[in-house]
N, C-alpha and C positions, 0 to 999 in steps of 0.2 A: 518849663523845660529847664534842664540843668544849666544851660547857658545863662539864663536870667539869674539863677542862684549864684553862679560864679561871678557875674558882674557885680552883684551885691557884696559878695565876700571880698572881692578885690577893691571895692569902692571906686570902680572905674569912672563913674559919672561925677565924682566929687574930688578926686585926688589927681595930681599931676606927677607925683613921684611915689612909686610903689615898690617896696622891698618885699619880695615873696620868698619865704622860707619853705621850700618844697622838698622835704626830706623823703617823702614817699613817692617822689617822681610822678606827681599827678599829671605833669605835662605830657609824659609818654602815654598816659591812659586817656587823657581828654583833649589835649592840645589847646590849652587856654591862651597860648602865645598868639594864636590867630585872632582871638577876641581883643587882646591888647593892641595888636597892630591895626585892626579895624577901627579902633578908637584913638588912633594917632600916637600910640606909645612906641618909643624906640626901646628895644629889648637888649639888655646887656647881661651876660652870664658872669656871676661872681665866682672866680676860681682861686685867685691869688690876692691876698690883702694888699701887697705892695703894688702890684699891677693895677688893682682897682683904685687904690689911692690916687695914682697918677690920672686915671680916667676921670675920677670924681673931680679933682682939682682943675683939670684942663678942659673938660667937656661938659660936666653936669652942674657944678656948683653955681655958676653964674649964667646958666642957660634958661631960656623960657620954654624949651622943648619938654615934652612929656617923656619920662623915663620909667621903665620897669626893670628892676634888677632881680635876677633869679638866683637864689642860693640853693644848691641841691645837695651839698655835702656839709656836714656839721663842722664848724671851725670858727675862727675869730673874725668878727665883723666889728670894726671900731665903733665906739659909742656915739661919736659925733655924726657918723654916717647914719646910724640907726635913727637918731633923733631928727635927721633932716628928711626922712622918708616916712610914709605911712606903711607900717609893717603888718604883714599878714602871714600867718602860719597855715599852710594847707596840709591838714592831716586827715587821713581816711577815717580814723576813729572819732574825729570831731564831726565830720560830714555825715557819717553813717554809724552813730554810736551803738546801734543795736545789732551791727554785723561784725564779723571777725575780720580784722585788718589783714592778717596773714592769708586768709582764704581769698580776699579780694586781690591782694598783691600776687598771689600764686596763679590767678587766672590772668595770664599775660595779655590775652586779647579781650578782656572783659569790657563791655560797653557801658561806660559810666552813665550815659543818657538813659539806658534801659534800667539800670539799677535805681537811678533816681525816680524814674517813672513808677516803678513798683514800690519803692520804699515808703512813699506817702501813705499807702494803704496797709502798711505792715506795722504792727505794734508789739509783736512777740519778741522776747529776748532771744537773739540768735547768735550770741557772741562766741559760741564754740565753733571750731573749724568745720565740724561735720554739719551743723545746722545751717551755716552760711553756704556751704557748698551745695547742700540740698535745695536751699532757697534759690540759689542762682539757677540751678538746673530746672526746677519746677515752676518757680514764680517769675524770676527775671526774664528767662527765655521761654516762658509759657506763651501759648497762643493768645490768651486774653491780654496780657501785658504788651505784647508786640503789636497787636491790633490797635490798642489804645495809643501807643506811641506813633505808629504809622499815621493814624488819624490826626494826631497833634502836628506832625510834620506837614501834612496836607493843609491843615488850617493855618499853619505858620506861613506857608507859601501863598495861600489865598490872601492873607492879611497884607503881604508885601505888594499885592497887586492893586492896592488902594491908590498907588501913585504910578506914574509913568516910569518904567525902568529902562534907562538908556545906557547905563554903565555896564560894560562887559563883565566886570568883576561881580556885579550883583547876579547876573545870569549864571555865572560859574557857581555861586553859592546855591542858587536854586537847583542847578543840575546835580550838585553834590548831595543835597538833601533828597532829591527825587531818587537818585541812584541808590542811596542807602535805604530809603523806605521800600523801594521795589525789591531790593535784596532781602530785607527782613520779611517782607510779605511773602516772597517766593519760598523762603525757608519754612514757613508754616502754612503754605498754600492758602494765603489770604488774598482776596480780590481787592485791588485798589485802583482807582481811576484818577489819573493825572491829566486827562485830555484837556482840562481847562487851561493848561499851560500852552498848548500848541499854537493857538492863534496869536497870543501875545508874543511868543518867541519868534514866530514868523515875521511879525511886524518889526521886531528888533533887527532880525537878519536883513530884511529888505531895506531898512533905513540906516543901520549903523555898521553892518559887517564890512562894507567897502572901505571903512575908515580904520579898521583894526590894524592893518599893516603899518600904519603910521604911529601906533602907540608903542611905548617902551616901558618895560617892567624889569627892574634889576634882579628881582627875585626869581623870575621864571620867564621863559618865552611865552608869547601870547598866542602865536599861530604856529602850525607845524613847520612852516618854512624857516622859522627862526631857531629851531632846536639845535641844529649843527653849530650855528654861530655861538649859541649859549654854552653848549657842553665843551667846546674846544677853546673857549676864551683863555683858559689857564694853560693851554698847551700841555696838559698832563696825559697820562694813559687813560683813555676813556673808552667805555663800552656802552653802546646803545642797544638795548633789547627792545625790538618792535614786536608787540603782540598784535598781529593784524586783526582788526575788527573788535578789539576790546573796548567795551563801554565802561562807564563808572560802575554800573551794576555788576559787571563781570569782575572788575578789580576788587570790589568788596569781597567777593567769594575767594578769589586768588589770595588776597592779603590775609584772609582769616587763618591761613596756614603758614604765615611768615613768622614762625615762632622765634627764630634767632636772627631776624633781619630787622634793623631799625631803618626808617625811611621818612623822608619829607614828601608830603603829598600836595601836588598842585594840579592845575588843569590847563589845557590849551584848546584852541579852536582848530578843527580840521578844515581842509579845503572843501568847497562845495562845487560840483556834486561830490558826495562823500563816497568816492570810489577808490579802491586800492591803487589802481593805475595812476590816478590823479593825485590823491592826497599822500600816498606813501612815497611816490617819486619826489613830491615837493618837500616832504620831510627829510629825505636822505640827500637831496641835491642842494637844499637851501634856496631853491628857486620857486617863484610863483608859477602856477601851471602854464600861463601864457608864454613863459620863457623856455619851457621844455620843448624839445624837438618833437616828441610824440607823447602827449599826456594820456593817450588812450591805450597804450601798451606798456608792458613792463620790461621790454627787451633791453632798454638802455639803463635800467635802474642801477646795476652794479657800476657801470661806467660813470654815471652821474654821481654816485656816492664817492667813488675814488677821486673824481675830479674835484669835488667839494673838499674832501679831506686834504688833497694836495694844496688847494688854495689856502688852507688854514696852516700850512707849514709842514705837513707830514710827508714823508718820502714813500715811494712805491712799496718798498719792503716793510714799511711800518703800518700798512693799511690792510685790513681784512674784512671782507664781506662774506658772511656765512648764513646758511639757511639750515634750520633745525638745530639739534642739540649736539650732534657728533661732529666736531671739527677740531683741528689742531691749532694751537696758538703758538706761533713761532716766537723765539726770544726777542726778535726785533720789533714785533707788532706793538703799536701804541694807540691805534684807532680802530675799533671794531664795531661793525653793525651786525647784529644777529636778528634774522627774520624768523619768527615763529608763527606758523599758520594754524595752530591747534584751534584757537577760538573761532576764527573765521570758518574753518571747516565744520565746527560744531554748529555755528549759526546757520549755514546753508543746508545742513542735514537735519535741522531741528523740526520736529513735528508736534512737540508738546509745549510750545510757547515758553513763557518765562520760567515756569516750574521745571520744564525739561532742561532749559539752559542752566538753571540752578543745580540740578542734579548732575548734569554732564560736566560742568565746570568745577563742581565740588570734587568730582572724581579726578579731574586733571590736577586740581590743587593738592589733593591728598597723595597723588603719585609722586610728588616732590621733584618732578623733572625741572620745573622752573627754578625752584629753590637750589637744587644742585648746580644748575648753571650759574646762578648768582654766586654761590660759594666758590665755584671754580674760578670765575673771573676775579673775585675778591682776593683769592689766594695768589693770583698772578699779578696783583697790584693795580688793578683797574679801578677808576672811579666809575660807578655803574649808574646808568639811567634807564628807566623803563617807561615806555610810552606806547601809544597806539596811533594808527593813521586815521581811524574813524571808529565810530561805535556801531550799534545795531539797534533795530527796533522791530516790534511786532506788527505784522501787516496782514490784511485780508486780501486775497487774490481777486483781481478784476478780470482775469482771463488772460491768456498769453497773447502778446503782441510783439511783432518784430518789425522794426523800421529804423531808419536813421543810421548813425554810426554804431556799430556793435562795440561797446566799450568794455563790458565784462560780462561773460555769459552767465555767471552765477547770480548776479543781482538784476532785478527788474524794476528798479525804483526811478529810473531816469531814461530819457530819450534825447539824443543829440542829433540835430538836423542841420543840413546846409541851409543857408539863408533863403535859397530859392524855394524851400518846401513850406512856404507860409500857409498855404491852404491846408496841407496835411496837419500842420501844427495847430491851426485853429480847430480842426476836427477833434484832436486829442484834448485840447483845452475845454471844448464844449461838451464832449461826450463822456469824458472820464474824470472831469474835475481836476485836471492837472494844473500845475502852476508854472508860469513862464519865469524862469530864474534869469535875472539880469546879466549873469555871466561875470560877476566880479572876479577879477584876477585870472579869468579865462580868455582864450582867444575870441575875438569878436567876429570871426568868420562863421561861427556856428550859432544855432538857436538851441537853448537848453530848456528842456521841459522836465520837471520833477513831479512825481506823484504826490498827492496831498497826504497829510499825516495818516498813517494807519492803512495805506493801500499800496499795492504793487501789482505788476503784470505777471503774477503767478497764476496757477490754476484757479479757476473761478471758485470763490468762496473758501479756498484753502487758507489756513492760518500758518504763516511762515515768519521766521526771523530773517531779516535782510537789512540792506543799507543802500545808500545812494541819494537819500533825500535831505530835508532840511529840519528834521526833528532835533530837539535838544540833546537826546541821547545818542544821535548819530554824529553831531557836530562837536560837542564839548567832551573831551576825553582826558584820561589821567596823564599826568606827567610826574614821574616819581624819581626822586634822587635817593639812592641808597646811602644812608649815613654810616652804618656799621653792620658788619656781619660777624656774629659770634660763632667761632668754629669749635668743634668738639661736641 
């Protein structure tokens, strides 16, 4: 895979100070910064020689830390600094000498992994713009190449299972790979089976999930209840777009149409059970579900969001809670939450599985409604974040059952019971293969039952997209920071 090639090019395994000349902006096309960070490097952008000289003398020169300095614009870099680093030039014409560089750069959303997958079997000279463009359309994004790449991702995840995975960050990487593979597979109507992930992930959730709230990550929140703390810490104008029900698979489709939007992509853990009323309220209130007055209904959601915003220093007239795309932003507003239900509506109306979701969300992405909202918020001066309260998964119906607390009528992946309903709970556990969830972060006055992976209490043997359970695609969801919006 291209990641292995990039590790060799950067000599990550052998060097502790790397100077990367990236004039083709490979970082925006591949994101090698993530590889550097994974390997313990501190990343510094080289922009001004005088400023960097100060950083070099005060922080780098006598340090034992690993440093990667990224130079993206041609200019003067002092000779003594160049000599003290391992220098690498990342040029598309060197990586893919038989392809046309301008054609690759012109494809703003080109997947370098897919190009690399196809390139090893290609020996023809395609250095004209037209030949490279045709090659991208026919070979790089051809069904055969995508099927091969998806299989590589599957094998890569399988190889990581040779050891016990306890780190939440490792599971995030697995979720990211799975989401991308399923997105590409759905694009070409390719069948792919990732069910081998399910039991291992459930083991992680039942063993480690209860400790996630105690972890801290400066780069991103870890759980949905930390999102508001994270985005308001600078007390700037912030806008949080919540795409209800959006999984990593879904965001891959949405972001494929982000032509003039630059963003940083990270991931967070939803609340379990993965229900809108539970997880989205936790997201907007900054509270764990057990602290909410009513975690099973959304009636207090707006009040909870405004209360949280006020606790972060915003005044009443500076706070806006909006649903949908059509709302006015007053001049005084500095903290916005926008709830978009498009994806969740598509989930619960879906009859064609992942392929149907791919087609429906592609239509939503091409409508530009989300992009126009991002542009409008950017023009008004907001720092913009995009996230989800939970994802969604494909399930086979076990037949309709109604019992316990009615949490959300559209989803049939969980049952909540009062503690005295032990006998009824045991029947569900025995007869339907349900799982008794320990109720981490939830009120202990209830018993929580969730359907096993791939099943729900929908019409018998029907295939539906839904949520509420403990699958990796329901729990690990995107958290996006918009870096730049190019208008015009």
